[in-house]
Structure formats: structure tokens, C-alpha cells
N, C-alpha and C positions, 0 to 999 in steps of 0.2 A: 742368272748366269754370271760367272765372273771368270777372269783369267788374267794372265800376264802379270805386270808389275804389281798391281793391287794396292789396297789400302796400306798406309804406313810406309810407302816407298819414299826414300829421300831423293827427290828429283835433283837436288843441288849436287848430288854425287857425280852427275854427268860432267860438271865443271872440273871436278878433281880427276875424273877419268881422262879427260882430254889433256890436262896438264901432265898427268902421269905418263900417258902414251907419248907425249911430246919429248919426254926424257930420252926415249929411244929413237927419236927422229920422226915418229909417226904423227902426222897432222890430220885433222878431220877431213873426210872426203868431200864434205859439203860445208859451206860457210855457216857460222853460228849466228850471223845476222840474217834472219829469214827474208828480209827485204831484198837481199841480193839474188835470191833464187829465181825471181821472175825473169830477169835479163838472161841468166844462164839457160833457163828453159827455152826462151825464145831462140837462143843461139843453137840449142840442141835439136829442136823439132823443126820439121818443115813448116813453110809459111801457113799452110792450111790448118794443121793441128795447133800450131802456136797461136793463131788468131782465135781459134775456138776456145782454147784454155785461158788465154790472157785477155782476150778482147772483152769489150763492154758495149753497151748500147750507145749509139750516136757518137759523139766526140769524147765520151768518157766522163762527162760532168758528174754523174752520180757515183761512179767508182771513186773519183777524186773526193767527192763530198763525204764518202764513207771514211776515208782516211783523215780528212780535215776535221771531221767531227771529234775524233779522238784527241786531236791537238787542242781542242777547245776546253779540255779538262786537264787539271794538273793535280798530281798526288801530293798530299801533305803528310810526310813521314812523322811518326811519333817516336820518342826516344825512351830509353831506360825501361823497356818492357822485356820480360823474360820470353824469348822467342826460340829457346833451344828445342822444344818439341813442337812440331807442326803437323797438322792434319788437313789435307786438301779435300777430304771426302765430303760429299753433299748428298742430300735427298732430292731426287729428281723423278717425277712421275711414279712415285711409289717404289723406287729402287734406291738403294744406297750405293752410290757410285764412288770409286776411289779418287776421282778428280772431276772438276766441273767442266770438262772438255769432251766433246764427241767429234768424230769425223763426219762432216756434212755429206749429204747425198750429192754425188757428182756423177753425171751420166757419161757413158761411152769412154771409159778410161782406157780402152784398148788403143785409142789414138795416141796415148803417151807411153804405154809400156805393154809388151805382149802378155804379161801376167795380170794386168788390169786389176779388176776388183778383187781377185784372189790375193794378190800381193798386199793390197791395202788392208783387206780384212785380216790377214795373218799378222800384219804389223800392228793393227789396232788391238788384237787379242794379246799379242806379246807385250804390249805396253799397258794393257788394262783399261783401254778407253773404248766407249761404245762406237760401233761402226753402223752407219745408217745406210741400208741398202737403197739403191736408186731403182725406181721403176725402169728408167732408161739405161739399164746396165748392159754392158757388152758380154756379160757372163750370166747365165741363168741363176736365179736366186738360190736354188738348191745347191749349186756348186759353190756359190759364195758362202753359204751357211756351212758347208763342209770345211771350207778353208778357214772359216772363223773359229772352228772348234767350239770351245765352251765360252767364247767371248760374248759380251753383251751386244745385242743387235736390235735395231729398230727398222721400220720399213717406211720409205717415202713413197707416197702414191701420187702419180699423175692420173687424175681422175678421168677414166675413159668415157666416151659417149655411151658405149655399150655396157649396160648394167651387168651382164653376165661376165664380161671380161673383168670389170671392177671387182665383182664378188669372187671370181676365181683368183685374182691377184691377192686379195685379202686372205682368202683361205690358204693359199700357198705360203704367204708370209707367216701366218700363224703356225702353220705346220713346220716352218723353218725356225721357229722359236723367237720370232720378232716380238718384243715386249710392248711396243708402242707403234701407233700409226701416225705418220707425219704427212699431212695433206698439203701439197703445194698449191697455192691459190693465185700466184702472180704470173703463171706461164700458160694460160689458155691459148695465147697466141705468142709467137716469137717476137721479141723486140727487134728494132732495126739495128743490126749489128754490122757495121761496115767492114770489120776485120774478117767476117765470114763472107759477106756479099762480094767484096772486092776479089776474093779468091774463088767465088762460086763454090764454096766448100761447106758441105754438111754431111757428117758421118752417117746420119740416119738414111740418106739417099742410097747408101750401099749396105744398109742393114746393120751397121755398127751402132750399138746402143739399143737394139730391138730384141735382144736375146730373150728377155722375159716374155715378150709377145710371141716370138717365134717358137716358144716351147709351151705355150699356154693352150689348153684344150678348147677354151671358149673362143680364143682368137682364131685358132686353126679351123674351127668349125665354119668360119666365115670365108674360107678360101676354097676355090675350086680345085686347086692342085697343091701338093706339098710345097713348102718354102723352097726347098732345094731344086725343084723343077720350074719354078716361076718366081724368082726373087722380085722382079719389078712389081708383080701383082701383090706380093706380100708387103712390100714397102708402101705401095699405094693404100692398102688396107690399114697399115700401121698409121699413116698420116690421117686417114679418115677417122680412125677410132681414138687417137691419142690425146685429144683435147676437146673440151666443150665449153665455149665462152658463154653458154646460156645458163650455166649453173648459178644457183642463188642460195641464200642462207637456208631456205626451206629444204633444200636437197640434202643437207647434212644429216637429217634423220635417217636416210638410207644407210649412210656409213655407220652410224651408231647401231643400227639394227644388225649389221653384219660383221662388226668388229668387236670382239670381247676384250676390252682393255682401253688404256688411255688413247685419246685422239688429240692431236696437236695440229693447229693451223699455222702453216708457214707462209709468211709474206705479209704479216700484219704491220701497218705503218701508222694507222690513225687510232686514237683512243676509242672513238665510237665503234670501230670494228672489233676492238677488244671487248667492249661491252656487249656487242652482238654475239661474240663467241661465248660469253658468260650466259647469255639468254638462251642459246641453243645447246647448252649443256656440254660444251667442250672442256677438255682437261688442261689445255695449255695452248700457247701461241709462240711462234718464233718471230721476233721483230727482225725483218729481213727485207731487202730489196733485190734479192737474187744476185748479190755482189755487183750491183750496178749494171746488170746485163739486160734489163727489161725496159725501164722507163728512163730515158735520158733527161737530165735536169731535175731529178727527184731529190727528196731530202735524204741526208745521210741517216743511216739506221740508228746510230747512237744518239743523234739529235732528238729522235722521237721516243727513245727507250723510256725515259722517266715518265712521260705522259701515259704511255701504254701500261707501265707498271702500276701507276696510280689507278687507271681505269680497271685493270684486272683485279685489284684488291686482293682479297684472300681466296678468290674464286678460281683463279687461273694461275698456273705456273708459267712464267715468262722466260723463254730462252732467247738467245741472240745470235745473229750472224751478220756477215757483210763487213769486210774490211779488217778482220782480226789478223794481225801479223806478228804481234809480240806478246810477251808475258805481261807487260804493263797494260796492253789492250784488254786482256782477260781481267785484270785487276779492275780497270775502270768500268767495264761492262757489268761486272758483279757488284761493284759499289753503287752503281745506278739501278740495281734491282734485278738483273738477270740471274736466274738460278743456275744456268750453265751457258756455255758458248759453243757454237759449232765452228769448226775449222775447215775451210774449203780449199781455196787455191794453193796455199802453201804446202799442204800434204800432197796435192797433185803434182806440184813442182818437184817435191822430193821423190815421188814415184817416177816421174819422167827422167830424173837425173841419176837415180841409183836404186830403183825398184823398191822392194820391201825395206831394205836397209835405209833407203832415203826417206821413206815415210816414218820409220822409227826415229831417225835422226831429227826430223822436224818435230815430232811429238815430244821427244825428250828435251829438245832445245826450248820449245815453247813452255813446257811445264817447269823446267829448271829455272828459266827466267821468271816465270810467274811466282814460283815458291820463293826465290830470292827477293823479288819485289815485295811480296807479302811480308816476309820476315824483316827486311830492311826498313819497311814502313811501320813496323811495330805490331804486326798481327800474326797469329798462329793458326787461324782457320779461315777458310774462304767464306764461311758463313758469318764471320764478324763484320764483313765489309758493308758499308752503307754510304750514303751521299756525304756524310761528314768527313769521309776520307779524302774528299776532293774539293777543289775550288775551281771556279770558271777562270779561264785564262783572261788576262787583261784585254779588254775590247771585244770579248767573245759575244757579249750580249745575252739575252735570255734564251732559253731553249724553247722550241715551238710549244704552244699551248701552256706555257708557264703562267702560273697565277701570281 
């Protein structure tokens, strides 16, 4: 599937568009420095939703480590190279994608905007980037698929205790045209998140983010009464079924049996886990710490990316998320071996502030900055990037597991 901006798009044209509009007095509705969106979103949303979207585990050490990890690397631009023609397209999971960026799975988007996942999916398709459906969506996946039109879509699985529910989710996702399965491994239990706890706020307690469950025949078979007649019972069943901390590597065979396509493990941080993914026949991994929302005091994702890439070798495709905010972040992650990056919070901030248009602004801004960084550093394709494009910042020290 393909749609939207597509291959061959000159993302840098967004810069010219902004300046041209400025001649008539029109300024961008949202900042072009995506780092500014977080504070604006906190000011727009109520304290409960703001804490859920912006907050992190503990005192935020891991979220900060994600950003600090990017600062430990510096780009080394090269000069006098012909960079007039550029191509951002990449091969990912057997698909040729127009750009190396996808919108990460984020649950319960109704807490930030009434059009929720539908608006985000429409924005992704309009700009030609993959949209990753979340198990914990506030909109049933079939409706999200309809909103996405012919856009590329993947499905993120929170692996339920009940095998019938898991099988049903995978069957529905494949019927919706999802080309890959992304299994989240780091959220069997919720991390200690003071921003949620201090407000005693959790959307799922009110059924927000459970739409896929509340429309699933296998889930509904476990209820005595319809959801609309007994929401508390449905919510209780949701929590009972939504996570299983007893899962092990051996259980992955069940997913392979019931999913016909690439399977990617999200949440890998250690090279030995990448090797286990190879041994169990997985197709890819996402180096991720859930944006710092699960384990406080954990390592920044970019710090471990090189070691995971080395462990994966030619057997796994390595994707990356956690902490991506700018075009040069995309550059650095790809130079260190990521095949593509997932963008999370920034697009959610765009959604909260300006709906579908806000998401599109975030995507266009990130990709324009990435393409400019690529060209100004002397490169014409994303696939040219490698560690030789970077140096460690003074005093940064070796990366974890560095030889």
C-alpha cells in the first residue's frame, strides 16, 4: 500500500512554502522547532491527559537519557558533493517506503483530540508515512483502517493472556491490511508514573483506549453482559486480559503460527535479546525503552543501538524509537544502523494542538529538517549513512558494550 506524499517528494519545499506564506503575513500555526510542542501541549490539555502524554517513569531519568544520548554524537559534514537529487526511500520489512519514518503506536489518542487515531491515520497517509495501529486504540482498528485509506499500516500487539483474543486481534489486523506485526515486550506491567498517579488518572479505567477489545468477538465472549450495559465489568475484564508477565521467548512460536508476515519485537535494549530474536526467527526489533515510560534509570535507547545492530547482523532489521525530536536525530539513528525510526510524542503533540493538520505539520517539519541535514552533510540517500558520518562528543566515553 502507498499513499500521500510518496517517493520523490522534496521535503525541503516545506521551508520555501513557509517563507512564501510569510510574504502574505501568514505564519505557521505551530512552531517549526518540535521541541517547543511539549510545553504547549501541557498548557492545552488538562492535568490528567497532559501527564499521560508527556509523563515518564519515576523522575524522568530515562526520558532525559534518551535525549542526552543524541547529544553524545556529532555529525561530520562532507563538502563538494553533488546533492541536487535526493531520495529518502528505504527498504523496511520487505516494503519500499518513501521515507525512513513511521508514526509509532500510541494508545488512547482520544484523550488529546476527539478525532484521535482517525486524524493521525489520515495525516500519515496524506504524507506517505506508515501508521502503526495500537492495540490500545480509542478507535476500533477497522475504523482506523478506513480513515487510513490506502496508506501503509502495521499493527502493534499488546499480547493478551487469552490466546483467542490474541488470535482475533491478529486476524482483524491482517484483514485491515496491516503488513507487519509489532509486539511490545516492555509493558506487561505499567511502570511507576507519578504524573498519572498524582492525578489518579488512567483513561483505560473509563474504557478509553479499549475500543479494539470492546469490539472483539473473543473478548466479548468473556462478558456476561454487553459493554454498554456494564462498563465496569468490561473494564475489569480488559485489565485481566491485557497483559501477561509470564510470557517467554518460547511463546513467540504461537505468534509466528498465526501471523503471516514480518514480526518485529519492540522494546529490545540488550544485544543478547537481539540474538534471541534471531534464534526465534523474528524479522526485526525496535530498540526502544517506551519513551522512558517504563523503567526509570534505564539506558538511553540510542546508547545501545550500535550494539543491538551488531548483534542483529544480517538476520534482523533494526528499527529505533525513544527520544526522536528532530531531523538530525533521524540522521544519527540511521547512521548508527537503524533502518527506520518511529516518531511518537511529537506527532501526538501536533494532534493535541491542531488535529490532523498538526500531525502533518510535525511530519513535514521532521522530514524537511532530516532532508536538509542529509544534503548539507553531503549525502543524497538515507541508505548512505553509516557510523563514519558521526564522531563521539568530547568526554562522551564509549557506548555500552563497545569493543
